[in-house]
C-alpha positions in Angstrom: 113.1 124.8 110.1 111.0 124.4 107.0 108.2 122.9 109.1 108.4 125.8 111.6 108.2 128.5 108.9 105.4 126.6 107.1 103.5 126.3 110.4 103.8 130.0 111.2 102.8 131.0 107.7 99.7 128.8 107.4 98.7 129.8 111.0 98.8 133.5 109.9 96.9 132.7 106.7 94.2 130.7 108.6 93.7 133.2 111.4 93.9 136.2 109.0 91.1 134.8 106.8 88.8 133.6 109.6 89.2 136.7 111.8 88.7 139.1 108.8 85.5 137.3 107.8 84.2 137.3 111.4 84.9 141.0 111.9 83.5 141.8 108.5 80.2 140.3 109.7 80.1 142.7 112.6 81.2 145.6 110.3 78.7 144.9 107.5 75.7 144.7 109.8 76.7 147.7 111.9 76.9 149.8 108.7 73.6 148.5 107.5 72.1 149.5 110.9 73.5 153.0 110.6 76.2 152.7 113.2 79.4 154.6 112.7 82.4 152.3 112.7 85.6 153.9 113.9 88.1 151.0 113.4 88.1 147.6 111.7 91.2 145.8 113.1 92.6 142.4 112.2 94.9 141.5 115.1 95.7 143.4 118.4 98.4 145.6 119.6 100.5 148.0 117.6 99.2 148.7 114.1 101.5 147.5 111.4 99.3 148.9 108.6 96.6 151.5 108.8 94.4 153.2 106.2 91.5 155.6 106.7 88.6 155.1 104.4 86.4 157.8 102.9 83.8 156.9 105.5 86.2 157.8 108.3 86.8 154.1 109.3 90.4 153.1 110.2 91.3 149.8 108.6 94.1 148.2 110.6 96.4 145.2 110.5 97.9 144.9 114.0 101.0 143.0 115.3 99.3 140.2 117.3 97.3 138.1 114.8 95.3 136.1 117.4 92.0 138.0 117.1 90.5 141.2 115.9 87.8 143.7 116.7 85.4 146.3 115.3 85.3 149.6 117.2 82.1 151.6 117.0 81.0 155.0 118.2 79.5 154.9 121.6 78.2 157.9 123.7 79.3 156.3 126.9 82.9 156.9 126.0 83.4 153.2 125.6 84.2 151.2 122.6 82.2 148.0 121.8 85.0 145.6 121.2 84.0 142.2 120.0 87.0 139.9 120.1 87.1 137.2 117.4 89.0 134.6 119.5 89.0 133.6 123.1 91.8 135.0 125.2 92.2 138.3 123.3 90.6 141.6 124.2 91.4 145.2 123.4 90.6 147.9 125.9 90.2 150.4 123.1 90.7 154.1 123.2 88.1 156.1 124.9 86.1 158.7 123.0 85.2 162.1 124.4 81.8 161.7 123.0 79.7 163.6 125.5 78.4 167.0 124.3 80.7 167.3 121.3 78.7 164.9 119.2 76.2 166.3 116.7 72.8 164.9 116.5 73.8 163.1 113.3 76.7 161.5 115.2 74.5 160.6 118.1 72.2 158.8 115.7 75.1 156.7 114.6 76.2 155.7 118.1 76.0 152.0 119.0 74.3 152.7 122.3 71.5 154.6 120.6 70.4 151.6 118.5 67.5 149.4 119.5 68.3 146.2 121.4 67.4 144.2 118.3 69.9 146.1 116.1 72.6 145.6 118.7 71.8 141.8 118.9 72.0 141.7 115.1 75.4 143.4 115.0 76.8 141.2 117.7 75.5 137.9 116.3 76.7 138.8 112.8 80.3 137.7 113.5 79.4 134.1 114.4 76.9 133.9 111.6 79.6 135.1 109.2 81.8 132.2 110.4 79.0 129.8 110.0 78.4 130.9 106.4 82.1 130.8 105.7 82.2 127.2 107.0 79.4 126.2 104.5 81.2 128.0 101.6 84.6 126.3 102.5 83.0 122.9 102.7 81.2 123.4 99.4 84.5 124.3 97.8 86.2 121.3 99.3 83.5 119.0 98.0 83.7 120.5 94.5 87.5 120.3 94.4 87.5 116.7 95.8 89.4 115.6 98.9 91.7 112.7 98.2 91.8 110.0 100.8 92.1 106.3 101.3 89.3 103.7 100.8 87.7 102.5 104.1 89.1 99.0 103.7 90.5 97.0 106.6 94.0 95.6 106.5 93.7 93.9 109.9 91.2 93.6 112.7 92.2 92.8 116.3 90.7 93.1 119.7 87.2 94.6 119.8 87.1 94.8 116.0 87.9 91.1 115.6 85.4 90.2 118.3 82.8 92.0 116.2 83.5 89.7 113.2 85.5 92.2 111.1 88.2 90.8 108.9 90.9 91.8 106.5 89.4 93.1 103.3 86.2 94.3 104.8 85.0 97.7 103.6 83.2 99.9 106.2 80.4 101.7 104.3 78.7 103.3 107.3 79.2 103.9 111.0 75.8 104.2 112.6 73.7 106.3 110.3 76.7 108.2 108.8 78.0 107.1 105.4 81.8 106.6 105.3 83.1 106.8 101.7 86.7 107.3 103.0 88.9 106.1 105.9 88.9 109.6 107.4 85.2 109.5 107.6 85.3 106.2 109.4 87.7 107.7 112.0 85.6 110.8 112.5 82.4 108.8 112.8 83.9 106.4 115.4 85.5 108.9 117.7 82.3 110.3 119.4 81.0 106.7 120.1 84.5 105.8 121.5 84.5 108.8 123.8 81.0 108.0 125.0 81.9 104.3 125.1 78.7 103.5 123.4 78.3 100.4 121.1 77.9 101.3 117.4 76.6 99.4 114.3 78.8 99.2 111.2 77.6 98.5 107.7 80.2 96.4 105.9 81.0 94.8 102.6 83.3 91.8 102.9 86.0 90.9 100.5 83.5 89.0 98.3 81.1 92.0 98.1 78.5 90.6 100.6 76.8 93.2 102.7 76.5 92.7 106.4 76.2 94.5 109.8 78.8 94.3 112.6 78.4 95.7 116.1 81.4 97.2 117.8 81.2 96.8 121.5 82.9 100.2 122.4 81.4 99.9 125.9 84.3 97.4 126.4 87.0 100.0 125.8 89.4 100.4 128.8 88.7 103.4 131.1 92.1 105.0 130.5 92.6 104.4 126.8 94.4 107.1 124.7 91.5 109.0 123.1 93.8 110.2 120.3 94.4 106.6 119.3 90.8 105.5 119.6 90.5 103.7 116.3 93.8 101.9 116.9 92.7 100.8 120.4 89.4 99.5 118.9 91.6 97.2 116.7 91.0 98.7 113.3 94.0 98.9 111.0 93.3 100.3 107.5 94.7 98.6 104.4 97.0 101.5 103.6 98.7 101.0 107.0 99.4 97.3 106.4 103.1 96.6 106.3 104.4 94.3 103.6 106.3 91.2 104.8 109.7 92.7 104.1 112.6 92.4 106.5 113.8 95.8 107.6 116.4 94.7 110.1 117.7 91.4 111.6 118.8 91.5 115.3 122.2 89.9 116.1 122.3 86.5 117.7 118.7 85.7 116.9 117.1 82.8 114.9 117.1 84.9 111.7 120.7 86.2 112.1 122.7 84.9 109.2 119.7 83.4 107.6 117.4 86.3 106.6 118.7 89.6 105.2 117.4 93.1 105.0 115.1 93.5 102.0 113.9 89.8 102.0 110.2 89.5 101.2 108.8 86.6 103.2 106.2 84.7 101.1 105.5 81.7 103.2 106.3 80.0 106.5 106.0 76.2 106.7 103.9 76.2 103.5 101.4 78.9 104.8 101.2 81.9 102.6 102.3 85.3 104.0 100.6 88.3 102.5 101.7 91.0 104.9 103.6 91.5 108.1 100.7 90.9 110.4 100.6 87.3 109.1 104.0 86.5 110.5 103.2 86.6 114.3 100.7 83.7 114.4 102.7 81.6 112.0 105.9 82.1 114.0 104.0 81.2 117.3 102.7 78.0 115.6 106.1 77.1 114.4 107.6 77.6 117.8 104.9 75.6 119.6 105.4 72.7 117.1 109.1 72.7 117.9 112.1 72.1 115.6 113.2 74.0 112.5 110.8 75.3 109.9 110.9 76.4 106.3 110.8 80.1 105.5 110.3 81.0 101.8 111.6 84.5 100.8 112.2 86.4 97.6 115.6 88.0 97.5 116.9 89.9 94.4 114.1 88.4 92.3 115.1 84.9 93.4 112.9 82.6 95.5 114.8 80.9 98.3 113.8 78.3 100.9 115.6 78.8 104.2 115.5 77.0 107.5 115.3 78.5 111.0 114.0 77.7 114.5 112.2 80.3 116.6 113.5 81.0 120.1 111.6 82.0 123.3 111.7 85.6 124.3 110.5 87.0 127.7 110.4 90.8 127.8 110.7 92.4 131.2 107.3 92.5 132.7 105.7 90.8 129.7 104.6 87.4 128.5 106.9 84.8 126.9 106.5 84.4 123.1 108.3 82.9 120.1 110.4 85.2 117.9 112.9 85.0 115.0 114.5 88.4 115.5 113.3 90.6 112.6 111.6 94.0 112.3 109.7 95.3 109.3 110.8 97.8 106.7 108.8 101.0 106.8 107.7 101.9 103.3 106.0 105.2 102.4 102.3 105.3 102.4 100.7 104.2 99.1 98.9 106.6 96.8 95.4 107.6 97.9 92.7 105.4 96.3 89.5 107.2 97.2 88.1 110.7 96.9 85.3 112.7 98.7 83.7 114.7 95.9 80.4 116.1 94.8 79.2 118.1 91.8 78.6 121.9 92.3 74.8 121.4 92.8 75.0 118.3 95.0 77.8 119.9 97.1 75.3 122.6 98.4 73.1 120.2 100.5 76.2 118.2 101.4 78.0 121.3 102.8 74.9 122.3 104.8 74.5 118.8 106.2 78.2 118.6 107.1 78.1 122.0 108.8 75.1 120.9 110.9 76.8 117.6 111.7 80.1 119.3 112.7 78.2 121.9 114.8 76.4 119.1 116.6 79.7 117.3 117.3 81.3 120.5 118.6 78.5 121.1 121.1 78.7 117.5 122.1 82.4 117.9 122.7 81.8 121.0 124.8 79.4 118.9 126.9 81.9 116.1 127.3 84.6 118.6 128.3 82.4 120.1 131.1 81.2 116.7 132.3 84.8 115.3 132.4 84.1 112.6 129.8 87.1 113.7 127.7 90.8 114.2 128.7 91.7 117.8 129.4 94.5 117.7 126.8 92.0 116.9 124.1 89.6 119.8 124.8 91.1 123.1 123.6 93.8 123.5 120.9 96.3 126.2 121.2 98.2 128.1 118.5 101.0 125.6 118.2 98.6 122.7 117.6 96.6 124.8 115.1 99.8 125.9 113.3 101.1 122.4 112.9 97.7 121.2 111.7 97.4 124.0 109.2 100.8 123.2 107.8 100.1 119.5 107.6 96.7 120.0 106.0 98.1 122.5 103.5 100.7 120.0 102.6 98.0 117.5 101.6 96.4 119.8 99.1 93.8 122.6 98.8 90.8 120.4 99.7 92.3 119.2 102.9 93.3 122.8 103.9 89.7 124.0 103.1 88.3 121.3 105.4 90.5 122.5 108.2 89.6 126.1 107.6 85.9 125.1 107.7 86.3 123.4 111.0 88.2 126.3 112.5 85.6 128.8 111.2 82.8 126.8 112.7 84.7 126.5 116.0 85.4 130.2 116.1 81.8 131.0 115.6 80.6 128.6 118.3 83.3 129.7 120.7 82.2 133.3 120.4 78.7 132.4 121.2 79.6 131.1 124.7 78.0 133.4 127.3 81.3 134.8 128.5 81.6 138.6 128.9 84.1 140.1 126.3 82.9 137.5 123.7 79.9 137.9 121.4 78.0 135.5 123.6 78.5 137.7 126.6 77.1 140.8 124.8 74.1 138.7 123.6 73.5 137.7 127.2 73.4 141.3 128.3 71.0 142.2 125.5 68.7 139.3 126.3 68.6 140.4 129.9 67.7 143.9 128.7 64.8 142.4 126.7 63.5 140.6 129.7 63.9 143.5 132.3 63.1 146.3 129.9 66.2 148.3 130.6 70.0 147.9 129.9 72.2 146.1 132.2 73.9 148.5 134.7 77.4 149.7 134.0 78.5 148.2 137.4 77.2 144.8 136.4 78.9 145.1 133.0 82.2 146.0 134.8 82.0 143.0 137.0 81.2 140.9 133.9 84.4 142.3 132.3 86.5 141.0 135.2 84.8 137.6 135.2 85.2 137.4 131.4 88.9 138.3 131.6 89.4 135.6 134.2 87.5 133.0 132.1 89.4 133.9 128.9 92.7 133.8 130.8 91.9 130.4 132.1 90.9 129.2 128.6 94.1 130.6 127.2 96.1 128.9 129.9 94.4 125.6 129.1 95.1 126.0 125.4 98.8 126.6 126.0 99.0 123.8 128.5 97.5 121.4 125.9 100.0 122.7 123.4 102.9 121.9 125.7 101.5 118.5 126.7 100.6 117.4 123.2 103.4 118.9 121.2 106.4 119.2 123.5 106.0 116.4 126.0 104.6 113.7 123.6 
């Protein structure tokens, strides 16, 4: 219940901030262009709060917090609604603007403005989100985002084939510096999705610098894209399990010999530093045959115990040697790295990160349309966003700011898509007007409205489908 309440709360906080900033961009530029603003609404549906300003503008907080709009005076008895999120649109109230408007009112009508002013008003919302993204990233860098060092605890599969080993520190992926493990993950995912080989800059456990090439072109066709780093074979040091017995299965080699809480320090004279060391040593002991010596620490006492591995053949799997134990699951260790810049250095860092994330978002849109990414990993719905907001908020202010920055940038880019009802659709109409020298006909705009509604409904359906698949079925 606490997670549910937290998720709903942080979703409302996130959307409220992002939508308000987006709509304020439209509002601010509209006022500077001399357009009369009738309503500034955060959310859709029935107003929960309304206040009329001295300028006559109604400021509203509505019941459905999944978008917002700025309503401007228009002589065509239509309101220019500019939704802040896909899948939300408000038909608006019509205005009997005809002959009742004074010349002063007519001058403040949206449709009376030059096409360049209309473009400025429409594009101001996405630009506001872009600026907010930069501001949020700057704040995140100044506060400092705690994380884990990019140190390997284990390398298997493709990672092992590339020559990576335990203790290696990944300092760069391609041309992107990776001061933390999260940066390693984010840098690897695009190459994994494209199945393109990538160069890693590495410091080994002795501090020697080197280059390793990950052959991501060898990734299986149907790998789980959400587990890309794990499929590559990279296990970070903070995910390494200590060699501590969590459970002993009955009627196995370890039953009656090992006990819960035993820390295994050696097998047949070979040191054991973590759980991943056990598998190969147990296989070697089984192949050798006979009983072997297992050294453990139990209640601060070092013991030498004998046991003999047994063959296990899982259904549909390969036979292997086992002793019948499973690991203890300790909590994650304290974070040992931080992504931080000073207030001055954070400015170019925030600009560069915004540009990088924008490029990645456009690339992801391209992958989605070309079918190079799974459908469930394309558009996130409100459930996914709510859970992410709650999780990030739980990790501290810097992490939450990084999520808000990503959402703000996504919101801005999404609204620039050339879909009628979104800002990008309005921009498309005005660009056509610039080319042909006259506004798009009302009939064409009406057809565009229907097409936009269908596209947005499809986008909403996909978002909710992904929510169900990713959060309820998995």
